N, C-alpha and C positions, 0 to 999 in steps of 0.2 A: 792789722790784717795787711796783707800784701799782695798788690792789684797788678796785674798786667793787660796792657790794651793794645789791639793791634789796629795798626792804621795804614791805609793805603793812599799814595798819591796817582790821582787820576787826572785826565783831560778834563777841562772845564766842559762845562755841558753844551756851551755855545760854539766849542772847537769845530770848525771846519775839517772833515776828513779828506785829504788827499794822499794818492799812492806815490810812493816811491819808484825810482826807477826800476826797472825789471819787474814789478808787481808782487816781490817778495815782502817788502817793508812799506810802511807809513811815513808819510813825508813830515816829520814832526817840528819842523822849522819854525812854523807859527804856531805851534801847540801853547796854550795855557794850560797849567796844571794847577789841582785845588786839592785838597784832603777829601776823599770819599765823605759825601754827605752823610752816608750810615753811619761811619765810622766817627762822626761829630757825636753823635747821640751815644757812641760808646765811651768817647773820651768825656764825656758829661757824666755819664753814670758812674765813672771811674773815680772823678774828683768829688762827686756827691757822695760815695761810698766811703772814700777817704776821710772827708768833713766829718762823717759818721762815728767811722771804725777808723781812726788814726794809724798809721803804718808808714808803707811805702807804695807807690805808684810807680811804673814802668811803662814807656810807650817803644813798641817794637814798629819797625817801617823796614820793608827790603825792597831795595832798587837801585837806580844810580843816584847823582848826587844830589837831584832835585828832592828827593825823598826828605833831605833835613828839614828842609823848610816845613814839611807835613808835622814832621817830629818837633820843631822848634813851636810850632802852632799850639801842639798839644801841652809842651812845656808852659807856654805862655798862658792856656786856660787852667793850668794848677797840676799838671803831671810832674813829678819829683825829677827823673832822669830817662833819657833815652837810649836807645840801640839800634843802631842802622847796620843793616845786612846789605852790605856793599855789592852790586851785582857787575860793577866797572872793570871792563878786564877780562870778566869770566866770557871764556870763547863757547857758545852755546846759547840755547833758550831754556827757559824754565817754568814748567807747567806747574797745574795747581798742586799735584801732589806733590815734586819736590819741593816748591816754595813751602808746603804743610810743614814738610819733614824738616826744612831750615827751621822753620819757627819752632816746629816740635822742639827740636834741639834746644834753643834759647829756654822754652818753656820748663825744661826740666832741669838745666842749670838754675833758673830763677826760683822754680818751685813757689808760684802763687798761690794765693787760697781762690781766686776767681780770675778768669781770663775775660774780658768786654772785647768785642768785634762789632762790627755791622753785620747786618744779618746777609748783605751782599754787597758788591763793587758797581759801581754803575758803567764801568767801563767793559765788564764781560758777563756780568748777572747772572754768575756761575752760584755762587752760594756755595762755594766748596770748602774754602779755607778753615771757617771755624770747626764745622763736623770734622773734616779729616784731621785738624790738630787734636780735637778731643779725642778720637779714635787713636790714634797714634802716643798720645800721652795717658791713656786709659782714663779719660774723664767723662763725665755725662754731658751733654750738649743740648742747650735750648733754645731754638732759634726763632726768629719774629718774636722775640720779646717785648712787651709792652708795659710791662709792671713787674717791679719786684720788690718785695718786703722781707728784710733781714730779720732771722731769729735765732734765738741761742745765742746771742751774744756775738753774731756775725760768724756762727757755725754752720749755719743752714739759713735757706731762703724761701719762700713761696713764689713762683714766678709764673704771670700768665701770658700766655702767646696766643696771638691771632691764627683761625684756620678758617677756612673756607666757608660761606654760609653766615659770615658775621658770628660765628661761635668762638667763644674764649676756653681754651683749655687752662686748667690751673694744676700746677708741678710741685711739690716738694722735693729740694733737693740739698745735699750736704757738700760742702766745701771739699776738694777744689772741684769747680766745674766752669764749662765756657757757655758763654750768653752770647747770641747774637742779635743787636738792638735792631727793635723796628722805631719808625720816625715819631711814633706816639709815645714812646718810652718816656721821653722827657723833653725840654727846650734848651738847647744846645747855648751857653754863654759866649759873650763877645769877650776874646782876650782884653784886658785892660792894660792900660799904657806902662803902668807898673810890672803885671805880670810879662808882659812884652821883654822888658827890660832885665827881670829878673832871667827869662827865657835863656838870654845869651849866656848865662853864667852857670846854667844848670850843666850837669856833666849829660855828654853824648857820646856814648861810646862806638867805636868802629870796627866791626868784626867782617871781613872777606869772606864771599859764599864759599871762595875755593881754599880755604883753611877750614873749613867744617866738616870736613869727611863726608858730605854727602854728595852722591850721582845726581847732577842737576841736568846734565844734557841728555834729556830723554826726547825732547822733541824737535820738529822740523817743519818750520812754516812754508808751504810748498808755493803759496801766493796768495794775494788779498784782489777781490772783485767788487767794485760798486756793483749797487742792484740798480737791474736797467731801468731805464725813464718809463714811467707810465705812460701809455698812449692817449693823444689826447681824449677827452669826453664827447660824445655825440650828442647833439639839441633836436630834438623833435617838435615843431611847431607848425602853426596854418593847417595844419589836418583834423579832421575828427578825431576826437579822444579815442574811439574806438579804434581806429586804423594806427595811431601812434602808440596804444597798448599793444596791439599784434606785433608792430617791429618790435619794440622793447621786448617782448616775450621772443621771438626767432632770433633776436643778438644773444639774450640768456642761453637759449638752448645750443644754437650753432657756434657763437666766439666764447662766450664764456662756459659754457658747459656747465652750467649750476644747477639746470632744470632738467 
């Protein structure tokens, strides 16, 4: 079985956001980056699947040089080789659709039996890439997957996914397909020291996005703005409860306008 897993390098969850000069960029000088947590579940499922159905696994990540660290982590966890879509030197911004088109081109070249991805990235919470790649490559897509059971020697699978209200949907799907991993799908392993050492020698191919023939310059950021600071709260005390309740209700009507 051939497996492809999509990985994104995202800012650490404890990163403090600062605006760059002019307000059109973010100041990334103090940013620390990490593998998108949902993508770690995708990596783990890719490795587990390969352990059950031997073949080849490929990790794909798009972005600047830092993406290589995310790829190397996937390789250290057990993925066979990596593909880095290098955005450095590209004049313009890349939105979700352009990203999906670029990744879809790699998917078509690799022709995997299954594509694993995180169900969303924690920096934009868009949940765009998996479904878009599936649409562009003509594959079915199952998002928010919590369980997968392979059938017919790895040619099909039964997948469970979470839906609102605590309900579970069950799908039977034939390969190839795209699966968006939810956090309850598995428990990602920590890269072992031997795995880290092996990852340094595993193949990592670099592809410049400018050479892939996809028009990616389709969006322009006009500006960023931090949310306004919340007004200080008001405390009522030292008065009869009935009077304080009336004041609170009055403020909810006149200021908050929720009543």
